[in-house]
N, C-alpha and C positions, 0 to 999 in steps of 0.2 A: 576292649578287653576277651580275654577271653578262661574262664573260669575251669580250671580238669575236671577233667570225667572221673567215674569210677574206671573204664579204659584206662584211663592215666596212672587212673593209682594201685589197680588191681595186683595182685600175683598172677601172673600168665599160666603157671603153671599149678594146675594144683591140683590136689593128692585126692584121691577118691579112693574109696570102696562100695564093694560092690553088696548087694545085699545079705547074700550068704560067707561074708564076710567074717572072722571069728572073730572071739574075747580080743587073745593074744594076741591076734595080726593088729587089732586097732591100734588095741593099746603101745608096741612099737611101734606105731607111727604116726605117734602123737607124739611118742619119745622121741625118735629118731629127730624130727622134721620139726621139733620146739611150737607144737601149736596143739589149737587147746580143742578143734573140735575138725571132725572130716565128713564132708560130704557125702549124700552115700546113691550112685545111679544106675539107672536101669540100663537095658543091655545096648540103650542109643547112646546112651549117654546123657540120661537127661537125669534131675537130680529131684529123687524123690523124698528124700530126708535127711536130717545130719544127726553125727553120732560124739559129742561130746563127752569130755572127762566127766562131767557130770552123771550122765547117761550110765558112762562106765562102773562108777559108784553104789549109783542108785543098784545094778545089774547084779552087781558083788556083793552088794548086803543084803540084798532081800534074795539074793542064793536059789531062783528059783523059775522057770521059762528056759525058751532057749536062749544061747552066748554067740547067735549072731545079730551081724548091723541089721537087719531087716526087725530082729524080736524091739531091738534096743532105741534104732533111730526117735528123735520126733520129728513129727509129718503131719502135715504137709510143711512141704519146705519154702522157709522166705527167700525169695532171689532179688537180685539188682539186675539190671538192665546195664550193658558199660555207656549208655550217653548218657544216664544221668547223673548229678551232678555229683557232687560230694557230698550238699549239702543233704540233698532229696537222700542220697544212702545213709547219714548220719541220723537224719530221723525217722528211717524204716529202721535200726537199729537199736533206737529207744524207746518206740512204740513194743514193736516184740521183746527189747531184752535180751540180742543176742548180741555176738562181741561177733562173730564173721557172716557173710553174704556171698552163696555160691552166687556167682555173671551168669546170665546165660544170654545166647544170645536169639535170633528173631525166631530160630529152630525149639526154642528152649535146652541147648546144649551146651552144657557145661563148659564156659573158655575159661575160666578163673575163679578165684575167692578176694575176695576184701575183707581187709582186716581194722579193726582199730587202732591198730598201729600206723598201719597204712594211710588212714584220712588224717593222723599225726603230722604225717611231713609235710602238708602242707603251711603249718604252724612251723618250719625249720626252712620255710624261705629268709635269702637275705634283706635284710633292709633296703639294702641299695636297689633290690629287684624291684622291692614291693611299692617304692617312692621313682623310680623311673618310670613303670606301669600308671600307676596311678599320674606322670604328670602328663606323661605321654598318650595315654589313652583317654582317661578321665579329664585333664585338664582341656587339651588339645584336641585330639581327635573328636569323642562328645560335646561337650558342654561349648567346645567354640572360644576357649577364653586363652589370650598369652600368660600364658605361664609367668612371668617377669613382676606381675603385681602379687603375687601367690607365693608362698611357703611352704613345701612338704618335709617335716621331718618327721622322720622315722626309728622306735628305739626299738628293739626285741619286737618289731610288730606292733610298737604302742605308734598310733599313723597321732602328728598335732599342726592341724592346719592354720595357718595364719594369713594377713595381710589381706589387701583389700575385693571386694567383692563391688560390682556396677549394685549391685542391690541384693538388701536381703531374703530375699524370696528365695536368689540360688542355694542358702544355704541345707536346706536342710534336701536336696537333688543334691549337692556336690560332697556332700555326710554318706548319703546314701550307699552314694554310688564308688566312695572310698569304703565302708566298710563292705562289698561286695568282694571285692578283690582278695584273693586269695592271699593269705596267709596273715591278716592284717584281726586283729585282736578287740583291738579297741579304737576308737575314732574321738579327736577331743579339738573340739570349735572353737578355736578360738579369731577370728574373723572378725573385717571391722569390714561396714558398707559404707558408699556412697549415698545409696537413697534407700533410706528405711521404710519398704511397703512392707505393704503385712502378707506376711508368709501364709494367709491363705487363700492369699489371690493367684492368678493363674499361673502358673510357670513358663516363661518361654525362653529356649535356647537357638541359640542358631544352629544348623545344621547344613548340610551343603548343598542338600536341595531347596533354601528356603529357610524360613522361621516355624516351626509347631511345635505344638505344645508339650516341653518337657516330659512330661510321664513319657509320651511315645516317642522321646526321642531317639534315633538309634534302635527301633525294634523291640525296646522297654515293654512298652504295654500298659493299657490302664490298672493291671494286675498291681505293676510296680510298686514296691514300697512294703509287701507285708513282710516279706521278711529278708535280709539281709542278703545280695545272693541268688534270691528263689524265687520266682515268680506264681510256679506251678504246683500245687500240692501236689505230696506225693500217694494222693489216693486214686486219682486223675493217671497216675502212670503207673503204678502196679499193673503185671500183671495178673488175668484172673487166676484166683483163688488164694492172692498171700494176702 
């Protein structure tokens, strides 16, 4: 199972301006490309700020001070890394209340821009693709179960699970893994169980190299379950100064 990353979703050719770019040129670029903000980069193509429509309107209303990108931009700039998941990027947008994130490489140079509309592409996946990923990756590859006794129905991103599991304690793991699949909006659990073991008991599932704790199967790690599709806090991944 592979969640799409910022690199998969971003617009790779980013429109950017220099600190000396004028008010009118910025306004023209926003209109021409149908965007609401543009990153400001230095001579090394590293983002130093962002100028948005709101910044232009504030400058127009105030009618004082220089009318260049460097004077109007919001700084320091909030950036994303190409390897981040969509969840990590969405959290950062929400935390800083921004609609677009410049994406930078390891050297801090601009390589793209991620917008809210890019993130929404995740929820446009075909139901059939979601169903196939759950059956092939979650049911068979990760949990090591036979799909014969399980049913996965997907309608507009809403996943309904039915059929029979060997143990009740497998249910929360199954549901969480389904929630982490790109494009899933909701998971409805209608599963039955052969053994009503306690959910809080250690959940153990089969993997290729033997049997181990289900929370750590396939590299999920002990932090599995913090949030669908996300195991590492954004704060641990953001570059310095963000």
